[in-house]
C-alpha positions in Angstrom: 15.0 -19.0 -4.3 14.4 -17.4 -7.6 16.4 -14.8 -9.1 14.6 -11.3 -8.0 14.7 -8.2 -9.9 14.8 -5.1 -7.6 14.5 -1.6 -7.4 17.3 -0.3 -5.2 16.6 3.4 -4.0 20.0 4.9 -2.6 20.8 8.2 -0.8 23.6 6.6 1.2 26.8 5.5 0.3 28.1 4.3 3.5 26.4 1.4 3.8 27.5 -1.0 0.3 24.3 -2.9 -0.3 24.6 -3.3 -3.8 27.6 -5.8 -2.6 25.2 -8.3 -0.4 22.5 -7.6 -3.5 25.4 -9.5 -5.7 26.4 -12.1 -3.3 22.8 -13.2 -3.0 22.3 -13.5 -6.8 19.4 -9.9 -7.3 19.0 -9.0 -9.9 18.6 -4.9 -9.4 18.6 -1.0 -11.0 20.7 1.6 -8.9 18.9 4.7 -8.6 19.2 7.9 -6.1 16.5 9.2 -4.2 16.1 12.3 -6.4 16.1 10.4 -9.6 12.1 10.3 -11.3 11.4 6.7 -9.3 8.0 6.3 -10.8 8.6 6.5 -14.2 11.5 3.7 -13.6 9.2 2.0 -11.6 6.8 1.7 -14.6 9.9 1.3 -17.1 11.0 -1.6 -15.0 8.6 -3.2 -13.1 10.8 -4.4 -10.4 9.2 -7.2 -7.9 10.7 -5.3 -5.0 11.9 -2.0 -3.8 14.7 -1.3 -1.8 15.7 1.7 -0.5 18.8 2.6 1.1 18.5 5.4 3.5 21.4 7.6 6.3 18.2 8.6 7.7 14.2 7.0 7.4 12.1 10.5 7.0 8.4 11.2 6.8 9.3 12.4 2.7 11.1 9.1 2.0 7.6 7.5 3.3 5.5 9.6 0.9 7.2 9.0 -2.1 7.1 5.3 -0.8 3.0 5.4 -0.6 3.2 7.9 -3.7 4.8 5.0 -5.7 2.1 2.7 -3.9 -0.8 4.4 -5.6 0.6 3.5 -8.7 1.7 -0.4 -8.1 1.9 -1.9 -4.3 5.0 -3.7 -3.9 6.9 -5.3 -1.3 9.4 -3.3 -0.1 12.5 -3.6 2.4 13.9 -0.2 3.9 17.6 0.2 5.0 18.3 3.3 7.6 21.2 4.0 10.0 18.3 6.2 12.1 14.7 6.6 12.7 12.6 8.3 14.6 9.8 6.0 16.8 7.4 8.7 14.9 8.9 8.1 11.9 8.7 4.1 12.2 5.3 3.8 13.1 4.5 5.9 9.9 6.2 2.9 7.8 4.7 0.1 9.3 1.1 2.0 8.3 2.6 3.1 5.2 2.7 -0.8 4.8 6.2 -1.2 4.5 7.0 -4.7 4.0 10.5 -4.5 6.7 12.3 -2.2 7.8 16.0 -2.9 9.3 17.5 -0.2 11.4 20.8 0.4 11.6 22.2 -3.2 10.3 24.9 -1.9 8.3 26.0 -6.0 7.3 22.6 -7.3 6.2 24.2 -11.2 6.2 21.2 -13.2 4.7 19.7 -10.5 2.8 17.9 -13.2 1.1 15.7 -14.1 4.4 15.0 -10.2 4.3 13.9 -10.1 0.7 11.9 -13.2 1.4 10.4 -11.9 4.7 9.4 -8.5 2.4 7.7 -10.8 0.1 5.7 -12.6 2.8 4.7 -10.2 4.7 3.5 -7.9 1.4 1.5 -11.0 -0.1 0.2 -11.1 3.4 -0.4 -7.5 3.6 -2.1 -7.8 0.2 -4.7 -11.0 1.1 -5.4 -8.9 4.2 -6.2 -5.9 2.2 -8.6 -8.0 -0.3 -10.2 -9.8 2.5 -11.0 -6.6 4.3 -12.7 -5.1 0.7 -14.5 -7.9 0.7 -16.0 -7.8 3.8 -16.9 -4.4 3.5 -18.6 -4.9 0.3 -20.3 -7.7 1.8 -21.9 -5.6 4.6 -22.5 -2.7 2.2 -24.8 -5.1 0.1 -26.6 -6.7 3.1 -27.7 -2.8 4.2 -28.6 -2.4 0.7 -30.5 -5.6 0.6 -32.3 -4.8 3.9 -33.3 -1.3 3.2 -34.7 -2.5 -0.4 -37.2 -5.6 1.5 -38.0 -2.9 3.9 -39.4 -0.6 0.5 -40.8 -3.9 -0.2 -42.4 -4.7 2.6 -43.6 -0.7 2.9 -45.2 -0.9 -0.7 -46.0 -4.3 -1.1 -46.9 -5.5 2.1 -44.9 -8.2 1.5 -43.1 -10.7 4.5 -39.9 -10.1 4.9 -39.1 -13.5 3.8 -41.3 -12.4 0.3 -39.1 -9.6 -0.1 -36.1 -11.6 0.4 -37.3 -14.0 -2.0 -38.3 -11.2 -4.8 -35.4 -9.8 -4.8 -33.3 -12.3 -5.6 -35.7 -14.2 -8.1 -35.5 -10.6 -9.4 -31.2 -10.9 -9.5 -31.1 -13.9 -11.0 -33.8 -13.2 -13.4 -31.7 -10.4 -14.7 -28.2 -12.1 -14.2 -27.2 -9.7 -11.7 -26.4 -9.7 -7.9 -28.3 -9.4 -5.3 -26.8 -6.0 -4.3 -27.2 -4.0 -7.6 -31.0 -5.8 -7.3 -31.6 -3.8 -4.5 -29.7 -0.5 -5.6 -32.2 -0.9 -8.5 -34.9 -1.3 -6.3 -33.8 1.5 -4.1 -33.1 3.9 -7.3 -36.8 2.9 -8.4 -38.4 3.8 -4.8 -36.7 7.5 -4.9 -37.7 8.2 -8.4 -41.6 7.7 -7.2 -41.6 9.6 -3.8 
């Protein structure tokens, strides 16, 4: 495993996670939860963020979501306790790996690798979903633009589609952008 650069956020001293990070040859910068994590995140550019907390709370997850808004990162949370409700919130917040009441993470390398892999998988799914939604939106726009051409120009469905496609290619824009233009022009002439 390549040396991982981690930001370690702690609010507990009962469980010495640093010992395991050193044994795993993991580079880390340790801060307290009350420190300005966002500023340090910008400055340090870690590859993973690790929280070591007594109790996993909604405020920890809110803080994580604020950090994720700035920069999405793989995340690993060690907590002595967490309610079922907070665990659900953690999963929905996109926490990569969550360890509850395990004070001896013998293989932190494995946990970090799992967090990194799960994060990559989640990001790939997010990108695929965004791509699918964009394609669906473009399809809706194209269908709407075709309907406008069919109504205003007496085109068949095939003629309307080929006209949109040809106009898009001539202007070197996507079919979705051309559809938006046709819709905008029809709105103008209402």
